[in-house]
C-alpha positions as CSV (number, residue, x, y, z in Angstrom):
1,M,104.0,73.5,122.7
2,V,100.4,73.5,123.8
3,G,100.6,71.1,126.6
4,K,97.6,70.9,128.9
5,K,95.8,73.7,127.1
6,W,94.6,71.1,124.7
7,Q,92.9,69.3,127.5
8,W,90.4,72.2,127.5
9,K,87.2,71.2,125.8
10,F,83.9,72.8,125.6
11,C,80.3,71.7,125.1
12,L,77.1,73.6,124.5
13,V,74.5,72.7,127.1
14,L,71.4,74.9,126.9
15,G,73.5,77.3,125.0
16,L,76.2,77.7,127.7
17,C,79.9,77.0,127.2
18,I,81.2,74.7,129.9
19,Y,85.0,74.4,130.3
20,S,86.7,71.5,132.0
21,G,90.1,69.9,132.3
22,E,88.5,66.7,131.3
23,E,86.4,65.9,128.3
24,A,82.7,66.5,128.9
25,E,80.6,63.4,128.7
26,L,78.2,64.9,126.2
27,G,79.0,67.0,123.1
28,A,82.7,67.2,123.6
29,Q,84.5,68.9,120.7
30,P,87.9,70.3,120.0
31,L,88.3,74.1,120.1
32,P,86.8,75.8,117.1
33,N,88.9,77.2,114.3
34,I,88.0,80.9,113.5
35,V,88.0,82.6,110.2
36,F,87.3,86.3,110.2
37,I,86.6,87.9,106.8
38,L,86.5,91.7,106.7
39,A,85.5,93.7,103.6
40,D,86.7,97.3,103.3
41,D,84.0,100.0,102.8
42,L,81.3,97.4,101.9
43,G,77.9,99.0,102.6
44,Y,75.0,97.6,104.6
45,G,73.0,97.1,101.4
46,D,75.7,95.8,99.1
47,L,74.9,92.1,99.3
48,Q,71.9,90.4,97.8
49,S,71.2,88.8,101.1
50,Y,71.0,92.3,102.5
51,G,68.7,93.5,99.8
52,H,70.8,94.6,96.9
53,P,68.9,94.1,93.6
54,R,71.8,93.7,91.3
55,I,75.2,92.9,92.7
56,K,75.9,89.1,92.4
57,T,77.3,87.8,95.6
58,P,76.3,84.1,95.5
59,H,79.0,82.7,97.8
60,I,78.5,85.2,100.6
61,D,74.8,84.8,100.3
62,Q,75.2,81.0,100.5
63,L,77.2,81.6,103.7
64,A,74.2,83.5,105.0
65,Q,71.9,80.6,104.2
66,Q,74.2,78.2,106.0
67,G,74.5,80.5,109.1
68,T,72.8,83.5,110.7
69,R,72.5,87.0,109.2
70,F,72.4,89.8,111.8
71,M,70.6,93.0,110.9
72,Q,71.7,95.2,113.8
73,F,75.5,94.9,113.9
74,Y,77.6,97.9,114.5
75,M,81.3,98.8,114.0
76,S,82.9,101.0,116.6
77,H,83.6,103.8,114.1
78,S,82.8,104.9,110.6
79,V,86.3,104.7,109.2
80,C,88.9,102.0,108.8
81,S,91.7,102.2,111.5
82,P,89.5,102.8,114.5
83,S,87.2,99.9,113.5
84,R,90.2,97.6,113.2
85,T,91.5,98.8,116.6
86,T,88.3,97.5,118.2
87,L,88.5,94.2,116.4
88,M,92.0,93.7,117.9
89,T,91.4,95.0,121.4
90,G,87.7,94.6,122.2
91,Q,87.7,98.3,123.3
92,Y,86.5,101.6,121.9
93,P,89.2,103.0,119.6
94,S,89.4,106.3,121.5
95,R,90.8,104.5,124.5
96,W,93.9,104.2,122.4
97,N,93.7,107.7,120.9
98,V,92.7,106.3,117.5
99,Y,90.1,108.7,116.2
100,A,90.5,108.4,112.4
101,H,92.5,106.4,109.9
102,F,96.3,106.4,110.2
103,A,97.3,108.9,107.6
104,W,100.1,111.5,107.0
105,L,102.2,111.7,110.2
106,R,101.3,115.4,110.3
107,S,97.6,114.5,110.2
108,N,98.0,111.9,113.0
109,A,99.6,114.6,115.2
110,Q,96.9,117.1,114.4
111,R,94.3,114.6,115.6
112,G,96.2,113.8,118.8
113,M,96.8,110.2,117.5
114,P,99.9,108.0,117.7
115,D,101.4,106.7,114.4
116,W,100.4,103.1,115.2
117,L,98.3,101.1,117.5
118,S,100.2,100.7,120.8
119,I,101.9,97.3,121.1
120,E,100.7,97.4,124.7
121,A,97.1,97.3,123.7
122,P,95.2,94.1,124.5
123,S,95.1,91.7,121.5
124,L,92.6,89.0,120.8
125,P,95.0,87.2,118.4
126,R,97.7,87.3,121.0
127,A,95.4,85.8,123.6
128,L,94.4,83.0,121.2
129,Q,98.1,82.5,120.2
130,Q,98.9,82.0,123.9
131,Q,96.1,79.5,124.2
132,G,97.7,77.4,121.5
133,Y,96.0,78.8,118.4
134,R,98.0,79.3,115.2
135,T,97.1,82.8,114.1
136,A,97.4,84.6,110.7
137,L,96.5,87.9,109.1
138,F,96.5,88.5,105.4
139,G,95.4,91.7,103.7
140,K,94.9,95.3,104.9
141,W,96.3,96.1,108.3
142,H,96.2,100.0,108.5
143,L,97.0,100.1,112.1
144,G,100.4,101.8,111.5
145,G,103.6,101.4,109.5
146,G,104.3,99.7,106.3
147,S,104.3,100.4,102.6
148,G,104.2,104.1,101.6
149,R,106.4,105.3,104.4
150,Q,107.3,108.1,102.0
151,F,104.9,109.3,99.4
152,G,105.2,112.5,97.4
153,G,108.2,113.4,99.5
154,K,106.3,113.4,102.7
155,A,106.1,110.9,105.6
156,I,102.9,108.9,105.5
157,N,103.7,105.9,107.6
158,S,106.4,105.3,110.2
159,A,109.2,102.8,109.6
160,E,109.4,102.5,113.4
161,A,106.0,100.8,113.7
162,P,106.1,97.3,115.1
163,L,105.9,94.4,112.8
164,V,102.3,93.2,112.4
165,S,103.4,89.8,113.7
166,E,104.2,91.4,117.1
167,Y,100.5,91.9,117.8
168,G,100.0,88.2,118.0
169,F,100.2,86.6,114.6
170,D,102.3,83.6,113.6
171,V,102.0,84.4,109.9
172,T,101.3,87.8,108.2
173,R,101.3,89.3,104.7
174,T,99.7,92.8,104.7
175,V,99.5,96.2,103.1
176,A,99.7,99.4,105.2
177,G,101.7,97.5,107.8
178,N,105.3,96.6,108.5
179,G,106.3,93.2,107.4
180,P,105.8,90.9,104.4
181,T,103.6,92.4,101.7
182,W,103.0,92.4,98.0
183,L,104.7,94.4,95.2
184,G,102.1,94.3,92.4
185,R,101.2,90.6,92.2
186,K,104.5,89.4,93.5
187,L,105.3,88.5,97.1
188,S,107.7,90.8,98.9
189,D,109.5,90.0,102.2
190,D,109.6,93.6,103.4
191,A,107.2,96.5,103.4
192,H,107.8,98.5,100.2
193,D,107.7,102.2,99.5
194,I,104.8,102.1,97.0
195,Y,101.6,103.4,98.6
196,P,99.1,100.6,98.3
197,Y,96.4,102.7,96.6
198,A,99.0,103.7,94.0
199,D,99.9,100.0,93.2
200,D,97.4,99.4,90.4
201,D,98.3,95.8,89.8
202,F,97.9,94.9,93.5
203,V,94.6,96.8,93.7
204,T,93.1,94.9,90.8
205,W,94.0,91.5,92.1
206,S,94.1,92.2,95.9
207,S,91.2,89.9,96.9
208,E,92.6,87.0,94.9
209,L,96.1,87.5,96.3
210,I,94.9,87.7,99.9
211,V,92.9,84.5,99.4
212,D,95.9,82.8,97.8
213,E,97.9,83.4,100.9
214,S,95.0,82.2,103.0
215,L,94.8,78.9,101.1
216,R,98.5,78.4,101.5
217,F,98.1,78.9,105.2
218,L,95.2,76.4,105.4
219,D,97.2,73.8,103.4
220,E,100.3,74.2,105.5
221,H,98.2,74.1,108.7
222,T,96.5,70.9,107.7
223,L,99.8,69.3,106.8
224,R,102.0,70.4,109.7
225,Y,99.8,71.8,112.5
226,A,96.6,69.7,112.3
227,D,96.6,69.2,116.1
228,Q,96.2,72.9,116.7
229,P,93.2,75.2,116.2
230,F,93.7,78.3,114.1
231,M,92.5,81.9,113.7
232,L,92.7,83.2,110.1
233,N,92.0,86.8,109.5
234,L,91.3,87.9,105.9
235,W,91.1,91.7,105.8
236,F,90.2,92.6,102.2
237,H,91.1,95.8,100.4
238,D,88.0,95.6,98.3
239,P,85.7,97.4,97.6
240,H,87.7,100.4,98.8
241,V,88.8,102.8,96.1
242,P,90.6,102.9,93.7
243,L,88.4,100.5,91.7
244,T,90.3,98.9,88.8
245,P,88.5,95.8,87.7
246,T,89.5,94.0,84.5
247,D,87.1,93.7,81.5
248,E,86.5,90.1,82.5
249,M,85.4,91.2,85.9
250,R,83.1,93.8,84.4
251,A,81.5,91.3,81.9
252,P,78.6,90.2,84.2
253,Y,77.6,93.9,84.3
254,E,77.8,94.9,80.7
255,D,74.2,96.1,80.9
256,V,75.1,98.7,83.6
257,T,75.8,101.9,81.7
258,D,77.0,103.8,84.8
259,R,80.8,103.3,84.7
260,G,81.2,103.9,88.4
261,A,78.4,101.4,89.3
262,Q,79.8,98.9,86.9
263,S,83.2,99.1,88.5
264,Y,81.9,98.8,92.0
265,F,79.6,95.8,91.2
266,A,82.5,94.1,89.5
267,V,84.9,94.5,92.4
268,V,82.3,93.2,95.0
269,S,81.5,90.2,92.8
270,H,85.3,89.4,92.4
271,M,85.7,89.6,96.2
272,D,82.7,87.2,96.5
273,Q,84.3,84.7,94.1
274,Q,87.4,84.7,96.3
275,V,85.3,84.1,99.4
276,G,83.9,81.1,97.5
277,R,87.4,79.8,96.9
278,L,88.2,80.0,100.6
279,L,85.0,78.3,101.8
280,S,85.5,75.5,99.2
281,R,89.0,74.9,100.5
282,L,87.8,74.7,104.1
283,D,85.4,71.9,103.0
284,E,88.0,70.1,100.9
285,L,90.3,70.0,103.9
286,G,87.6,68.8,106.2
287,L,87.7,71.9,108.3
288,G,84.3,73.4,107.6
289,E,82.3,71.6,110.3
290,N,84.4,72.9,113.2
291,T,85.2,76.4,111.8
292,L,83.4,79.5,113.0
293,V,83.3,81.8,109.9
294,I,82.5,85.5,110.4
295,F,81.9,88.0,107.5
296,S,81.6,91.7,108.0
297,S,82.8,95.1,106.8
298,D,84.9,97.8,108.6
299,N,82.3,100.6,108.0
300,G,79.6,101.8,105.6
301,T,80.3,102.6,102.0
302,P,81.1,106.2,101.1
303,S,78.8,108.6,99.3
304,R,78.8,108.6,95.6
305,V,79.1,112.4,95.3
306,G,81.4,114.7,97.1
307,S,82.3,113.0,100.3
308,L,85.3,110.9,99.3
309,T,88.4,113.0,99.3
310,T,92.0,111.7,99.1
311,G,93.9,114.8,100.2
312,A,94.6,113.5,103.7
313,I,96.0,110.3,102.2
314,A,97.8,111.0,99.0
315,P,96.7,114.0,96.9
316,S,98.6,113.0,93.8
317,V,96.8,109.6,93.6
318,S,93.9,109.6,91.2
319,L,91.0,107.6,92.6
320,E,87.8,106.6,91.0
321,T,85.6,108.1,93.7
322,D,82.2,107.2,92.2
323,T,81.8,104.0,94.3
324,A,78.1,103.4,93.8
325,G,77.9,101.4,97.0
326,S,74.7,101.1,99.0
327,N,73.8,101.5,102.7
328,G,70.3,100.4,101.9
329,A,67.6,102.4,103.8
330,L,70.1,103.7,106.3
331,R,71.0,107.4,106.5
332,G,74.6,108.6,106.0
333,W,77.8,107.1,104.7
334,K,81.3,106.3,105.7
335,W,82.6,109.0,108.2
336,H,79.1,109.6,109.5
337,L,77.8,108.4,112.9
338,Y,74.4,108.0,111.3
339,E,73.4,104.3,110.8
340,G,74.9,104.2,107.2
341,G,78.4,104.8,108.6
342,I,78.4,102.3,111.4
343,R,75.8,99.6,110.8
344,V,77.2,96.9,108.5
345,P,76.5,93.3,107.5
346,L,77.4,90.5,109.8
347,I,77.1,86.9,108.8
348,V,78.2,84.0,111.1
349,R,78.4,80.3,110.3
350,W,79.3,77.4,112.5
351,P,77.5,74.2,111.5
352,G,75.7,72.6,114.4
353,H,76.0,75.6,116.6
354,V,74.9,78.8,114.8
355,P,71.4,78.3,113.4
356,A,71.3,78.0,109.6
357,G,69.1,80.2,107.5
358,R,68.3,82.4,110.5
359,V,67.8,86.2,110.2
360,D,68.3,88.0,113.5
361,T,66.5,91.3,113.4
362,T,66.6,92.1,117.2
363,S,70.0,91.4,118.6
364,V,72.2,94.5,118.9
365,I,75.8,93.3,118.4
366,H,78.9,95.5,118.5
367,S,82.4,94.9,117.1
368,S,83.9,95.1,120.7
369,D,81.9,91.9,121.5
370,F,84.2,89.7,119.4
371,A,87.2,89.8,121.8
372,P,85.3,88.6,124.9
373,T,83.1,86.2,122.9
374,L,85.8,84.5,120.9
375,A,88.2,84.4,123.8
376,K,85.6,82.6,125.9
377,L,84.8,80.2,123.1
378,A,88.5,79.4,122.7
379,G,89.2,79.1,126.4
380,A,91.6,82.0,126.1
381,E,92.3,84.7,128.6
382,M,92.7,88.4,127.7
383,P,95.4,90.3,129.6
384,T,95.2,91.0,133.3
385,R,93.2,94.1,134.1
386,F,91.6,94.0,130.6
387,Q,88.3,95.9,130.7
388,P,86.4,95.0,127.5
389,D,83.9,97.5,126.2
390,G,82.1,94.6,124.6
391,I,80.2,91.6,126.1
392,D,79.9,87.9,125.6
393,V,77.3,87.5,122.9
394,Q,77.3,83.7,122.5
395,A,73.6,83.6,123.2
396,A,72.9,85.8,120.2
397,L,75.2,83.7,118.0
398,F,73.6,80.5,119.0
399,G,70.1,81.7,118.3
400,Q,68.9,82.2,121.9
401,S,67.1,85.2,123.5
402,F,69.5,88.1,123.8
403,T,69.0,91.7,125.0
404,R,71.7,94.2,125.3
405,E,71.4,96.0,128.6
406,E,74.3,98.6,128.4
407,P,74.4,101.5,125.9
408,L,76.8,101.7,123.0
409,F,79.0,104.8,122.3
410,W,80.7,106.4,119.3
411,Q,83.1,109.2,118.8
412,N,84.3,110.6,115.5
413,P,86.0,114.0,116.0
414,T,86.9,114.2,112.3
415,A,83.3,113.9,111.2
416,K,82.8,117.7,110.9
417,R,80.3,118.7,108.2
418,R,79.1,115.1,108.1
419,G,77.0,115.2,111.2
420,P,77.6,115.2,115.0
421,S,80.8,113.9,116.6
422,L,79.3,111.8,119.4
423,A,76.6,109.2,119.5
424,I,74.9,106.8,121.9
425,R,72.5,104.0,121.4
426,S,70.4,102.8,124.4
427,G,67.7,100.3,123.6
428,D,66.0,101.4,120.4
429,W,66.9,105.1,121.0
430,K,69.9,106.8,119.4
431,L,71.1,110.3,120.3
432,L,73.7,112.2,118.3
433,M,75.3,115.5,119.4
434,E,78.4,117.7,119.6
435,Y,80.8,117.9,122.5
436,D,79.1,121.0,123.9
437,G,75.8,119.3,123.9
438,T,74.5,121.1,120.8
439,D,73.1,119.7,117.6
440,L,70.9,117.2,119.5
441,Q,69.3,114.6,117.3
442,L,67.2,111.8,118.8
443,F,65.9,108.9,116.7
444,D,63.7,105.9,117.5
445,L,65.4,103.2,115.5
446,R,62.5,100.7,116.0
447,S,60.2,102.9,113.9
448,D,62.7,105.1,112.0
449,V,65.8,103.1,111.0
450,S,66.4,105.8,108.3
451,E,66.8,108.4,111.0
452,S,64.5,110.8,109.2
453,R,62.5,112.2,112.2
454,N,64.4,114.0,114.9
455,V,62.2,113.7,118.0
456,A,64.6,115.4,120.5
457,S,62.1,118.2,121.2
458,D,59.4,115.7,122.1
459,R,61.5,113.7,124.6
460,P,63.4,116.2,126.8
461,V,63.7,113.8,129.8
462,L,65.2,111.0,127.7
463,V,67.4,113.4,125.8
464,N,68.9,114.8,129.1
465,Q,69.4,111.3,130.4
466,M,71.2,110.0,127.3
467,R,73.2,113.2,126.9
468,S,74.5,112.8,130.5
469,Q,75.5,109.2,129.8
470,L,77.2,110.2,126.6
471,L,79.2,113.0,128.2
472,D,80.2,110.9,131.1
473,W,81.6,108.3,128.7
474,Y,83.4,110.9,126.7
475,R,85.0,112.4,129.8
476,S,86.2,108.9,130.8
477,L,88.3,108.7,127.6
478,P,92.0,109.6,127.6
479,S,93.0,113.0,126.3
480,P,94.4,113.2,122.8
481,I,98.1,112.9,122.6
482,D,99.8,116.3,122.8
483,R,103.0,116.5,120.8
484,V,104.8,118.7,118.3
485,Y,105.1,117.4,114.8
486,V,108.5,117.8,113.1
487,E,108.2,117.1,109.4
488,S,110.8,114.8,107.8
489,P,113.3,116.6,105.6
């Protein structure tokens, strides 16, 4: 199946990846396995390794000790679906008209969005699959289709969406996506009609169930496909609301009298325990040494008070909205383009390649960087005419000097009363504004990571320069889809 592709080897010489049809004389290794663990709504400050004083996350913290912890990592958006779009494509989500989470079909239309990520979009998993990788995704998809196609008598997801597997996965089991899923704690071959957030049994045990499938994949892979590398994506539902931990999960936090905080702490710790199960199985199967493990979150955690609303999703679902998550010293929350909405934890481990115990406080990394970086590491090729918005950041991963030369951009037209809709970061400077150039907010992130001092009036030349860059980028994006929504009977 793989043929000559498996002749490709790579070695690290002075931090550079050298590809050859023959084995390199020094440092030759098989292509690395890749495990990508994505939490949902986990804040920048929700791990002890990122400064949380109370939540117990020993397994993820150990992962940080064994690898490198990045302190300036950004997602491409401050909500779920757009962030996942970038992880798949290596491009800003607005390039595919994904401006917010996939929600009611009416809401998608009002936002000028499709009902699912285009199957024509570039796909990192598909590129790896074509290179000979065995690919899997378990957990939350939320890029269109799947369970909850009808909820409360209204259309919330399209039954016409492609199967998740069509995006480049050999094996899938997901929620909020077409294809195999869960019904409560039971496996289901087809996407069902229970909206995932209304499936209390699944919500409670989601992290465990997602890791169960991942362990089965690893066991089968070792038994039947040991001559192939793999990419395993674990996209957790936790700690997204609703929060329904058991009394046993709450037990370590009996002293926490705030019920919302206790729930949140318990759910994060339960997810951490499942990460521990996964990492242990990698070691048991002898896979840990040649597996690149990545841990991150899709956006910042939501505010405890007033900012989490469910009306656009399913107004009849009762969610425990008091999440008690932490974005540390960062300003803002999920939905915001302030740091608290888009800066999230990033931990990377690859023994012998990624420095252990390192804390990188200077490298500015973006989620669009994963596609070009991982494709290069795997010797894979993204589609012809693919124009990544990210860059190859192997140097940063391998502990070398790294400086980002090009600016980063964000667009969130649904932010509204949560701050400006556009943002740019260039060097240590960050500018936020509205489409008409108003509400200008300039921050020096080197001295003011909390974005507490707007210095726009002090730097008119810099503001004009960054505003021009931001507007040029915004004008380069495709226009929102213009269509008329017809509600299902």
